[in-house]
Backbone as a chain_set.jsonl record, in Angstrom:
{"seq": "MAKKKAKGDEEEDGKKGGKGKLIVPVVLLVVRLFAGKMFFGPKPSPAALAAAAAAKETALDNLCDVQNGVAVTPSTTTTSAKAGTTPTTLATTTTTADPNAARGEVLEMDPITINLADGEHYLKVGLALQLKMGLVATTEKDTGLGAKALDMAIAAISAKTMAQLSQEPVRAALKQKLGIDTCHAYDGEVLTVFFTDFVMQ", "coords": {"N": [[134.595, 43.928, 145.103], [133.933, 44.457, 141.731], [131.478, 43.02, 139.71], [131.771, 41.581, 136.502], [129.853, 42.41, 133.675], [127.737, 40.243, 131.928], [128.18, 39.165, 128.551], [125.807, 39.238, 127.014], [124.229, 41.01, 128.558], [125.629, 43.405, 128.168], [125.24, 43.81, 125.425], [122.475, 44.198, 125.406], [122.226, 46.6, 126.909], [123.549, 48.256, 125.104], [121.838, 48.247, 122.927], [119.539, 49.515, 123.998], [120.592, 52.027, 124.621], [121.288, 52.798, 122.098], [118.842, 53.089, 120.753], [117.781, 55.263, 122.064], [119.631, 57.219, 121.442], [119.16, 57.408, 118.729], [116.589, 58.413, 118.426], [116.63, 61.109, 119.239], [118.1, 62.586, 117.12], [116.312, 62.158, 114.989], [113.946, 63.348, 115.893], [114.826, 66.018, 116.065], [115.398, 66.479, 113.337], [112.819, 66.309, 112.189], [111.608, 68.575, 113.481], [113.206, 70.639, 112.392], [112.533, 70.436, 109.682], [109.789, 71.099, 109.791], [109.871, 73.658, 110.863], [111.322, 74.907, 108.772], [109.478, 74.877, 106.687], [107.544, 76.496, 107.795], [108.844, 78.969, 108.288], [110.579, 79.421, 106.112], [109.243, 79.077, 103.763], [107.812, 79.077, 100.472], [108.634, 82.059, 98.808], [106.813, 85.138, 98.209], [106.172, 86.224, 94.846], [107.886, 88.926, 93.0], [105.974, 90.399, 91.571], [103.659, 89.873, 92.975], [104.251, 91.017, 95.446], [104.526, 93.74, 94.604], [101.922, 94.216, 93.767], [100.561, 93.891, 96.216], [101.628, 96.016, 97.654], [100.792, 98.199, 96.063], [98.003, 97.903, 96.401], [97.816, 98.414, 99.136], [98.692, 101.091, 99.219], [96.712, 102.357, 97.654], [94.464, 101.832, 99.309], [95.167, 103.422, 101.493], [95.244, 105.992, 100.277], [92.495, 106.232, 99.58], [91.292, 106.134, 102.138], [92.432, 108.501, 103.361], [91.439, 110.406, 101.602], [88.642, 110.147, 101.885], [88.276, 110.734, 104.596], [88.912, 113.429, 104.576], [87.038, 114.725, 103.084], [87.064, 114.386, 100.264], [85.744, 113.12, 97.388], [85.627, 109.736, 96.579], [85.985, 107.945, 93.769], [84.891, 105.041, 91.905], [87.252, 102.971, 90.283], [88.901, 101.175, 87.632], [91.685, 99.206, 86.954], [93.978, 97.852, 84.61], [96.212, 95.276, 84.702], [99.157, 93.458, 83.816], [101.144, 90.866, 84.702], [103.262, 89.476, 83.411], [104.676, 89.504, 80.148], [102.661, 88.364, 77.506], [100.812, 87.043, 79.078], [97.491, 86.701, 80.411], [95.758, 89.734, 80.925], [95.036, 91.101, 84.145], [92.317, 92.378, 85.817], [91.897, 94.888, 88.172], [89.725, 96.05, 90.569], [88.815, 99.094, 92.061], [86.928, 99.961, 94.691], [84.386, 102.248, 95.663], [84.496, 103.881, 98.785], [81.901, 103.733, 100.837], [81.278, 103.878, 103.415], [80.476, 105.506, 106.531], [82.495, 108.192, 107.341], [82.979, 108.859, 109.989], [82.901, 106.476, 111.367], [85.35, 105.309, 111.421], [86.722, 106.912, 113.075], [88.389, 107.917, 116.064], [89.473, 109.177, 119.088], [90.107, 112.712, 119.66], [93.049, 114.539, 119.41], [94.128, 117.354, 120.934], [96.167, 120.036, 120.204], [98.457, 122.424, 121.685], [98.001, 125.901, 120.94], [99.942, 127.594, 118.438], [102.19, 130.18, 117.241], [102.614, 131.551, 114.037], [104.755, 133.014, 111.698], [103.756, 134.785, 108.858], [103.957, 134.702, 105.217], [104.18, 137.296, 104.145], [105.652, 138.758, 105.927], [104.906, 140.728, 107.634], [102.781, 140.06, 109.209], [101.242, 137.738, 111.455], [100.035, 134.447, 112.414], [97.999, 132.985, 114.816], [97.49, 129.795, 115.478], [95.597, 126.928, 116.341], [95.791, 123.391, 116.432], [94.007, 120.325, 116.052], [94.148, 116.864, 116.126], [92.536, 114.324, 114.423], [92.277, 111.149, 115.544], [92.717, 107.707, 114.526], [90.402, 105.047, 115.192], [90.783, 103.46, 118.302], [93.254, 104.495, 119.139], [94.648, 106.323, 121.908], [94.21, 109.517, 122.989], [95.569, 110.983, 125.086], [97.763, 109.352, 125.672], [99.042, 109.252, 123.151], [99.686, 111.941, 122.884], [101.56, 112.206, 124.92], [103.659, 110.653, 123.822], [104.512, 112.319, 121.807], [103.183, 112.465, 119.411], [102.024, 114.527, 117.846], [104.024, 116.196, 116.866], [105.13, 116.015, 114.236], [102.886, 116.741, 112.686], [102.465, 119.365, 113.494], [104.837, 120.568, 112.509], [104.413, 120.15, 109.772], [102.098, 121.801, 109.462], [103.213, 124.3, 110.05], [104.979, 124.623, 107.905], [103.219, 124.623, 105.744], [101.436, 126.774, 106.306], [103.071, 129.021, 106.754], [103.837, 129.735, 104.211], [101.862, 131.207, 103.147], [100.151, 134.362, 102.684], [98.685, 137.035, 104.693], [96.645, 138.207, 103.256], [95.891, 136.095, 101.531], [95.071, 134.101, 103.364], [92.886, 135.33, 104.406], [90.852, 134.771, 102.774], [88.123, 132.631, 102.541], [87.875, 130.281, 100.829], [90.568, 129.712, 100.303], [91.545, 129.095, 102.879], [89.991, 126.819, 103.427], [90.848, 125.058, 101.411], [93.523, 124.856, 102.141], [93.351, 123.615, 104.691], [92.124, 121.169, 103.966], [94.137, 120.057, 102.274], [96.231, 119.951, 104.109], [95.168, 118.067, 105.901], [94.923, 115.788, 104.341], [97.663, 115.393, 103.636], [98.756, 115.026, 106.144], [97.412, 112.725, 107.045], [98.48, 110.832, 105.246], [101.235, 111.062, 106.016], [101.205, 110.051, 108.523], [100.488, 107.453, 108.062], [97.762, 106.806, 108.142], [97.103, 106.795, 110.872], [96.567, 109.227, 111.953], [93.759, 110.837, 110.94], [92.619, 113.269, 109.96], [92.895, 116.866, 110.228], [91.975, 119.542, 112.397], [91.277, 123.069, 112.727], [91.487, 124.708, 115.628], [91.965, 127.214, 116.654], [92.352, 130.255, 114.925], [93.689, 132.909, 114.34], [94.556, 135.927, 112.974], [97.007, 138.532, 112.821]], "CA": [[134.981, 43.593, 143.745], [132.79, 44.622, 140.833], [131.204, 41.882, 138.808], [131.729, 41.903, 135.068], [128.512, 42.081, 133.091], [127.788, 39.168, 130.871], [128.196, 39.691, 127.171], [124.406, 39.476, 126.672], [123.74, 42.217, 129.234], [126.257, 44.53, 127.5], [124.542, 44.034, 124.139], [121.091, 44.742, 125.716], [122.381, 47.981, 127.226], [123.907, 48.969, 123.881], [120.652, 48.429, 122.093], [118.718, 50.485, 124.605], [121.217, 53.339, 124.479], [121.286, 53.117, 120.637], [117.526, 53.569, 120.371], [117.587, 56.613, 122.627], [120.455, 58.111, 120.703], [118.624, 57.556, 117.409], [115.338, 59.203, 118.519], [116.904, 62.572, 119.336], [118.361, 63.146, 115.843], [115.093, 62.07, 114.189], [113.033, 64.443, 116.374], [115.404, 67.331, 115.637], [115.234, 66.563, 111.862], [111.392, 66.595, 112.01], [111.414, 69.921, 113.931], [113.817, 71.506, 111.466], [111.766, 70.432, 108.457], [108.554, 71.749, 110.045], [110.245, 75.098, 111.03], [111.742, 75.375, 107.472], [108.314, 75.119, 105.946], [106.837, 77.625, 108.409], [109.546, 80.282, 108.143], [111.341, 79.563, 104.961], [108.434, 78.523, 102.719], [107.933, 79.758, 99.202], [108.515, 83.516, 98.932], [105.907, 85.706, 97.181], [106.897, 86.777, 93.691], [107.984, 90.381, 93.012], [104.743, 90.96, 91.104], [102.628, 89.779, 94.075], [104.662, 92.051, 96.459], [104.224, 94.964, 94.064], [100.466, 94.335, 93.77], [100.101, 94.148, 97.582], [102.06, 97.377, 98.012], [99.885, 99.108, 95.376], [96.662, 97.817, 97.0], [97.954, 99.163, 100.447], [98.701, 102.529, 98.919], [95.35, 102.714, 97.182], [93.611, 101.904, 100.437], [95.527, 104.626, 102.248], [94.721, 107.117, 99.487], [91.024, 106.287, 99.728], [91.018, 106.471, 103.524], [92.72, 109.877, 103.582], [90.514, 111.224, 100.82], [87.252, 110.09, 102.455], [88.311, 111.431, 105.882], [89.073, 114.829, 104.302], [85.977, 115.267, 102.254], [87.303, 114.246, 98.864], [84.951, 112.044, 96.851], [86.43, 108.648, 96.051], [85.185, 107.334, 92.691], [85.369, 103.703, 91.585], [88.088, 102.934, 89.076], [89.44, 99.875, 87.364], [92.965, 99.24, 86.255], [94.295, 96.56, 84.051], [97.629, 95.007, 84.812], [99.658, 92.192, 83.361], [102.382, 90.538, 85.421], [104.293, 89.061, 82.449], [104.289, 89.597, 78.772], [102.021, 87.131, 76.981], [99.816, 86.508, 80.012], [96.156, 87.343, 80.324], [95.708, 90.817, 81.902], [94.237, 90.995, 85.322], [91.6, 93.681, 86.128], [91.736, 95.158, 89.602], [88.645, 97.058, 90.78], [88.904, 99.822, 93.273], [85.566, 100.289, 95.016], [84.095, 103.463, 96.433], [84.198, 103.707, 100.205], [80.645, 104.398, 101.105], [81.053, 103.875, 104.905], [80.544, 106.754, 107.23], [83.879, 108.514, 107.773], [83.002, 108.881, 111.45], [82.975, 105.099, 111.898], [86.825, 104.996, 111.672], [87.355, 107.979, 113.937], [88.49, 107.709, 117.495], [89.587, 110.372, 119.92], [90.726, 113.87, 119.064], [94.222, 115.019, 120.181], [94.127, 118.738, 120.768], [97.499, 120.549, 120.435], [98.507, 123.799, 122.162], [98.114, 126.878, 119.852], [101.267, 128.148, 118.1], [102.165, 131.396, 116.407], [103.377, 131.336, 112.807], [104.951, 134.203, 110.849], [103.204, 134.622, 107.515], [104.928, 134.934, 104.1], [104.35, 138.707, 103.808], [106.662, 139.216, 106.837], [104.361, 141.733, 108.516], [101.681, 139.503, 109.958], [101.427, 136.32, 111.959], [98.794, 133.694, 112.697], [97.92, 132.091, 116.005], [96.654, 128.602, 115.058], [95.515, 125.718, 117.182], [95.456, 122.216, 115.719], [93.516, 119.124, 116.706], [94.32, 115.739, 115.229], [91.532, 113.277, 114.549], [93.006, 109.881, 115.516], [91.904, 106.533, 114.122], [89.794, 104.27, 116.244], [91.736, 102.593, 119.101], [94.363, 105.296, 119.725], [94.223, 107.079, 123.082], [94.763, 110.84, 122.753], [96.593, 111.367, 126.096], [98.962, 108.489, 125.446], [99.701, 109.69, 121.946], [100.302, 113.236, 123.155], [102.773, 111.996, 125.711], [104.683, 110.151, 123.013], [104.923, 113.319, 120.834], [102.612, 112.176, 118.063], [101.692, 115.689, 117.044], [105.151, 117.034, 116.444], [105.211, 115.984, 112.779], [101.739, 117.463, 112.166], [102.767, 120.816, 113.727], [105.858, 120.884, 111.554], [103.758, 120.236, 108.441], [101.254, 122.913, 109.477], [104.055, 125.507, 110.004], [105.481, 124.727, 106.513], [102.051, 124.995, 104.838], [100.833, 128.106, 106.586], [104.038, 130.149, 106.571], [103.949, 130.043, 102.764], [100.702, 132.01, 102.79], [100.123, 135.727, 103.192], [97.453, 137.357, 105.394], [95.555, 138.405, 102.221], [95.453, 134.78, 101.056], [94.376, 133.401, 104.421], [91.616, 136.04, 104.623], [89.839, 134.186, 101.842], [87.615, 131.362, 103.048], [88.224, 129.123, 99.974], [92.011, 129.411, 100.541], [91.645, 128.416, 104.186], [89.372, 125.48, 103.3], [91.763, 124.182, 100.61], [94.746, 124.604, 102.941], [92.945, 122.713, 105.692], [91.99, 119.884, 103.323], [95.469, 119.53, 101.838], [97.017, 119.64, 105.308], [94.579, 116.924, 106.436], [95.346, 114.643, 103.452], [99.091, 115.147, 103.739], [98.973, 114.526, 107.518], [96.904, 111.342, 107.06], [99.513, 110.027, 104.589], [102.471, 111.08, 106.737], [101.014, 109.165, 109.746], [100.007, 106.149, 107.519], [96.406, 106.576, 108.52], [96.844, 106.845, 112.304], [95.847, 110.509, 112.075], [92.852, 110.822, 109.792], [92.471, 114.594, 109.44], [93.287, 117.908, 111.197], [90.981, 120.596, 112.628], [91.788, 124.271, 113.231], [90.74, 125.089, 116.828], [92.21, 128.668, 116.717], [92.848, 130.802, 113.642], [93.634, 134.366, 114.565], [95.624, 136.59, 112.27], [97.316, 139.905, 113.238]], "C": [[133.799, 43.682, 142.873], [132.694, 43.335, 139.934], [131.221, 42.376, 137.347], [130.325, 41.565, 134.572], [128.714, 41.015, 131.991], [127.658, 39.848, 129.54], [126.78, 40.036, 126.715], [123.879, 40.717, 127.246], [124.329, 43.462, 128.587], [125.539, 44.853, 126.187], [123.132, 44.635, 124.38], [121.245, 46.184, 126.073], [122.737, 48.819, 126.015], [122.738, 49.204, 123.056], [119.722, 49.517, 122.694], [119.301, 51.913, 124.402], [121.141, 53.753, 122.992], [119.921, 53.64, 120.236], [117.289, 54.991, 120.869], [118.39, 57.589, 121.877], [119.859, 58.351, 119.293], [117.377, 58.402, 117.368], [115.639, 60.696, 118.491], [117.2, 63.172, 117.955], [117.097, 63.181, 114.902], [114.104, 63.165, 114.604], [113.535, 65.779, 115.932], [115.269, 67.548, 114.091], [113.781, 66.97, 111.581], [111.074, 68.066, 112.363], [112.01, 70.889, 112.921], [113.074, 71.51, 110.158], [110.477, 71.212, 108.609], [108.854, 73.311, 110.136], [110.61, 75.637, 109.668], [110.52, 75.673, 106.656], [107.561, 76.36, 106.491], [107.492, 78.956, 108.122], [110.258, 80.477, 106.858], [110.56, 78.946, 103.715], [108.63, 79.317, 101.423], [107.685, 81.299, 99.382], [107.547, 84.052, 97.849], [106.743, 86.311, 96.025], [106.94, 88.337, 93.744], [106.677, 91.062, 92.526], [103.688, 90.933, 92.162], [103.015, 90.832, 95.136], [104.301, 93.431, 95.969], [102.695, 95.213, 94.082], [99.976, 94.592, 95.186], [100.498, 95.516, 98.044], [101.117, 98.449, 97.328], [98.508, 99.117, 96.013], [96.716, 98.583, 98.394], [97.921, 100.615, 100.239], [97.367, 103.104, 98.466], [94.339, 102.839, 98.356], [93.876, 103.079, 101.329], [95.046, 105.881, 101.598], [93.229, 107.291, 99.678], [90.646, 106.695, 101.129], [91.221, 107.945, 103.764], [91.803, 110.796, 102.79], [89.126, 111.321, 101.452], [87.237, 110.91, 103.806], [88.459, 112.953, 105.742], [88.167, 115.428, 103.345], [86.191, 115.216, 100.748], [86.512, 112.999, 98.416], [85.871, 111.004, 96.26], [85.526, 107.993, 94.999], [85.736, 105.947, 92.337], [86.232, 103.771, 90.291], [88.545, 101.506, 88.851], [90.744, 100.07, 86.622], [93.29, 97.899, 85.746], [95.808, 96.404, 84.153], [97.981, 93.677, 84.281], [100.997, 91.952, 83.967], [103.479, 90.229, 84.489], [103.78, 89.249, 81.012], [103.702, 88.28, 78.239], [101.01, 86.521, 77.882], [98.522, 87.291, 79.883], [96.162, 88.504, 81.374], [94.749, 90.58, 83.006], [93.619, 92.355, 85.604], [91.428, 93.773, 87.603], [90.776, 96.253, 89.763], [88.922, 97.744, 92.063], [87.466, 100.307, 93.564], [85.463, 101.587, 95.801], [83.88, 103.118, 97.904], [82.976, 104.451, 100.506], [80.363, 104.447, 102.645], [81.129, 105.316, 105.461], [81.92, 107.008, 107.724], [84.032, 108.512, 109.296], [83.171, 107.563, 112.055], [84.42, 104.772, 112.189], [87.448, 105.912, 112.606], [87.264, 107.594, 115.407], [88.527, 109.049, 118.256], [90.269, 111.504, 119.128], [91.882, 114.355, 120.017], [94.359, 116.512, 119.921], [95.586, 119.247, 121.127], [97.437, 122.028, 120.945], [98.666, 124.71, 120.932], [99.593, 127.316, 119.703], [101.096, 129.355, 117.247], [103.105, 131.191, 115.277], [103.494, 132.666, 112.055], [104.467, 133.863, 109.417], [104.188, 135.081, 106.444], [105.133, 136.462, 103.849], [105.308, 139.396, 104.848], [106.123, 140.246, 107.845], [103.277, 141.232, 109.48], [101.983, 138.123, 110.481], [100.035, 135.746, 112.251], [98.983, 132.874, 113.927], [96.963, 130.982, 115.545], [96.732, 127.495, 116.099], [95.155, 124.536, 116.285], [94.955, 121.129, 116.589], [93.656, 118.029, 115.692], [93.242, 114.708, 115.481], [92.253, 111.914, 114.407], [92.092, 108.777, 115.049], [91.364, 105.848, 115.422], [90.841, 103.419, 116.953], [92.913, 103.367, 119.685], [93.829, 106.154, 120.81], [94.965, 108.403, 122.963], [95.875, 111.213, 123.778], [97.855, 110.559, 125.978], [99.763, 108.988, 124.237], [100.32, 111.081, 122.088], [101.577, 113.134, 123.932], [103.974, 111.422, 124.879], [105.141, 111.113, 121.882], [104.36, 113.11, 119.47], [102.337, 113.385, 117.231], [102.816, 116.551, 116.516], [105.244, 117.121, 114.887], [104.093, 116.808, 112.141], [101.969, 118.962, 112.337], [103.82, 121.302, 112.769], [105.256, 121.085, 110.117], [102.885, 121.452, 108.366], [102.078, 124.244, 109.385], [104.566, 125.712, 108.529], [104.377, 125.193, 105.535], [101.551, 126.416, 105.033], [101.801, 129.251, 106.388], [104.277, 130.521, 105.137], [102.854, 130.895, 102.28], [100.816, 133.398, 103.363], [98.771, 135.941, 103.951], [96.314, 137.578, 104.392], [94.999, 137.086, 101.714], [94.559, 134.118, 102.117], [93.087, 134.075, 104.799], [90.495, 135.492, 103.804], [89.412, 132.817, 102.32], [87.986, 130.136, 102.145], [89.681, 128.731, 100.125], [92.207, 128.65, 101.819], [91.141, 126.98, 104.094], [90.281, 124.573, 102.507], [93.064, 123.872, 101.38], [94.479, 123.532, 104.044], [92.846, 121.265, 105.11], [93.307, 119.218, 102.888], [96.278, 119.111, 103.051], [96.478, 118.349, 105.903], [94.973, 115.676, 105.64], [96.816, 114.334, 103.68], [99.45, 114.549, 105.149], [98.581, 113.031, 107.624], [97.942, 110.412, 106.413], [100.815, 109.946, 105.41], [102.364, 110.133, 108.03], [100.465, 107.794, 109.377], [98.669, 105.762, 108.059], [96.083, 106.546, 110.007], [96.239, 108.173, 112.662], [95.061, 110.65, 110.788], [92.673, 112.226, 109.146], [92.898, 115.612, 110.576], [92.078, 118.884, 111.303], [91.748, 121.879, 113.09], [90.894, 124.691, 114.471], [90.882, 126.579, 117.126], [92.702, 129.048, 115.325], [92.698, 132.272, 113.699], [94.836, 135.027, 113.935], [95.821, 138.07, 112.802], [98.378, 140.514, 112.4]], "O": [[132.759, 43.092, 143.164], [133.679, 42.728, 139.515], [130.734, 43.463, 137.038], [129.708, 40.584, 134.988], [129.718, 40.957, 131.282], [127.11, 40.943, 129.414], [126.593, 41.069, 126.072], [123.157, 41.453, 126.573], [123.639, 44.473, 128.457], [125.268, 46.014, 125.881], [122.681, 45.488, 123.615], [120.453, 46.99, 125.585], [122.289, 49.959, 125.894], [122.61, 50.291, 122.492], [119.185, 50.342, 121.956], [118.584, 52.853, 124.06], [120.952, 54.93, 122.683], [119.849, 54.572, 119.434], [116.677, 55.812, 120.185], [117.931, 58.709, 121.658], [120.057, 59.43, 118.734], [117.121, 59.058, 116.359], [114.969, 61.456, 117.792], [116.603, 64.195, 117.622], [116.893, 64.13, 114.144], [113.503, 63.823, 113.755], [112.754, 66.608, 115.464], [115.054, 68.67, 113.632], [113.547, 67.895, 110.802], [110.349, 68.729, 111.621], [111.37, 71.894, 112.611], [112.993, 72.574, 109.546], [110.078, 71.92, 107.684], [108.145, 74.124, 109.541], [110.239, 76.776, 109.386], [110.519, 76.686, 105.957], [107.019, 77.156, 105.724], [106.836, 79.934, 107.767], [110.54, 81.622, 106.503], [111.159, 78.396, 102.79], [109.539, 80.14, 101.328], [106.712, 81.741, 99.992], [107.467, 83.514, 96.744], [107.845, 86.822, 96.221], [106.14, 88.967, 94.436], [106.318, 92.142, 92.996], [102.888, 91.864, 92.259], [102.119, 91.484, 95.673], [103.825, 94.25, 96.755], [102.254, 96.321, 94.386], [99.077, 95.411, 95.381], [99.74, 96.139, 98.787], [100.724, 99.439, 97.946], [97.895, 100.174, 96.162], [95.775, 99.293, 98.75], [97.23, 101.339, 100.956], [96.97, 104.2, 98.86], [93.515, 103.752, 98.414], [92.948, 103.68, 101.871], [94.497, 106.757, 102.265], [92.76, 108.404, 99.917], [89.757, 107.528, 101.303], [90.334, 108.611, 104.298], [91.434, 111.865, 103.275], [88.526, 112.392, 101.544], [86.3, 111.659, 104.08], [88.164, 113.689, 106.684], [88.429, 116.508, 102.815], [85.534, 115.962, 100.022], [86.626, 111.941, 99.035], [86.797, 111.339, 95.521], [84.427, 107.54, 95.317], [86.939, 105.716, 92.462], [85.949, 104.532, 89.366], [88.571, 100.709, 89.789], [90.889, 100.962, 85.787], [92.933, 96.892, 86.356], [96.573, 97.279, 83.746], [97.127, 92.791, 84.296], [101.914, 92.75, 83.775], [104.598, 90.683, 84.729], [102.583, 89.155, 80.743], [104.231, 87.205, 78.521], [100.377, 85.539, 77.495], [98.478, 88.386, 79.322], [96.514, 88.297, 82.535], [93.732, 89.913, 82.817], [94.319, 93.367, 85.627], [90.885, 92.867, 88.236], [90.951, 97.314, 89.165], [89.231, 97.098, 93.064], [86.873, 100.999, 92.736], [86.388, 101.958, 96.525], [83.163, 102.17, 98.227], [82.965, 105.68, 100.449], [79.349, 104.987, 103.087], [81.779, 106.193, 104.891], [82.492, 106.185, 108.438], [85.101, 108.195, 109.818], [83.57, 107.496, 113.218], [84.698, 104.022, 113.125], [88.622, 105.743, 112.937], [86.275, 107.055, 115.905], [87.682, 109.921, 118.05], [90.903, 111.284, 118.096], [91.694, 114.541, 121.219], [94.677, 116.909, 118.8], [96.129, 118.927, 122.184], [96.486, 122.757, 120.659], [99.373, 124.354, 119.989], [100.355, 127.393, 120.667], [100.061, 129.571, 116.617], [104.233, 130.732, 115.458], [102.502, 133.351, 111.806], [104.75, 132.793, 108.878], [105.153, 135.781, 106.75], [106.2, 136.85, 103.373], [105.717, 140.535, 104.619], [106.815, 140.594, 108.802], [102.917, 141.914, 110.44], [102.879, 137.435, 109.993], [99.033, 136.457, 112.322], [99.975, 132.162, 114.084], [95.789, 131.224, 115.265], [97.791, 127.187, 116.645], [94.273, 124.678, 115.438], [95.391, 120.985, 117.731], [93.326, 118.219, 114.521], [93.049, 114.266, 116.613], [92.761, 111.566, 113.341], [90.869, 108.872, 115.15], [91.835, 106.077, 116.536], [91.664, 102.756, 116.323], [93.514, 102.909, 120.657], [92.717, 106.674, 120.713], [96.19, 108.426, 122.851], [96.95, 111.683, 123.406], [98.943, 111.098, 126.183], [100.985, 109.128, 124.293], [101.354, 111.368, 121.486], [102.547, 113.846, 123.676], [105.135, 111.677, 125.199], [106.033, 110.778, 121.103], [104.957, 113.514, 118.472], [102.405, 113.304, 116.005], [102.582, 117.525, 115.801], [105.419, 118.206, 114.333], [104.33, 117.503, 111.154], [101.696, 119.741, 111.423], [103.682, 122.409, 112.248], [105.565, 122.039, 109.404], [102.881, 122.12, 107.332], [101.658, 125.186, 108.713], [104.57, 126.828, 108.011], [104.592, 126.024, 104.652], [101.284, 127.15, 104.081], [101.421, 130.323, 105.918], [104.884, 131.56, 104.875], [102.862, 131.301, 101.117], [101.474, 133.616, 104.381], [97.854, 135.125, 103.848], [95.172, 137.191, 104.639], [93.796, 136.955, 101.491], [93.461, 133.644, 101.825], [92.252, 133.458, 105.459], [89.321, 135.717, 104.099], [90.249, 131.93, 102.489], [88.365, 129.085, 102.662], [90.008, 127.545, 100.082], [92.948, 127.667, 101.857], [91.766, 126.051, 104.605], [90.475, 123.419, 102.888], [93.619, 122.778, 101.278], [95.314, 122.657, 104.274], [93.388, 120.308, 105.662], [93.544, 118.029, 103.098], [96.928, 118.066, 103.048], [97.286, 117.56, 106.393], [95.312, 114.641, 106.214], [97.191, 113.181, 103.89], [100.325, 113.694, 105.277], [99.3, 112.212, 108.197], [98.25, 109.348, 106.948], [101.428, 108.881, 105.489], [103.346, 109.545, 108.484], [100.025, 107.045, 110.25], [98.418, 104.605, 108.395], [94.937, 106.304, 110.387], [95.454, 108.245, 113.607], [95.616, 110.591, 109.691], [92.587, 112.337, 107.923], [93.208, 115.219, 111.701], [91.279, 118.998, 110.373], [92.764, 121.763, 113.776], [89.707, 124.981, 114.321], [90.015, 127.158, 117.782], [93.374, 128.271, 114.646], [91.733, 132.842, 113.19], [95.98, 134.747, 114.293], [94.849, 138.728, 113.175], [98.754, 141.666, 112.621]]}, "num_chains": 1, "name": "protein.A"}
């Protein structure tokens, strides 16, 4: 036969259980408040997001220009987030660092043959991609990193005739533009391109 608990014992058990039940919701509330501040804190303003995007684009422009032999000159721009506020001056500094410092391995692509715009001639061209520091050429080749660059090269070169490509300044300008465009297309992971073969027939 089970003994009945005294009234005092039942109240004691109720108090113990009540404290335990109260702690759990309080802990959960504290965790939710902390997580809310971490993940759902104040959002950046549209002006701040636009300024960050513009700064990122300017940095990419400067990187691609420097890596492809284009001089980057300092410039200042004045912006005002709202009407009636004091304009803010943003300075863009010249990148004076050695372009080779950002360069990593070179990914050499197999040569391809491209029909030229005159329809009578073609060009056998080999491309090599200068990767940024930290990328491994063999790994990137296995993932197909160079496909977009080859497509861009085909589009740029097939628009030229043999007579145009016979001129060294035209080839140099083509290479520089292709390098800059490729750098932008790869968001700075490919810094520039090199021609490893360039044979016209």
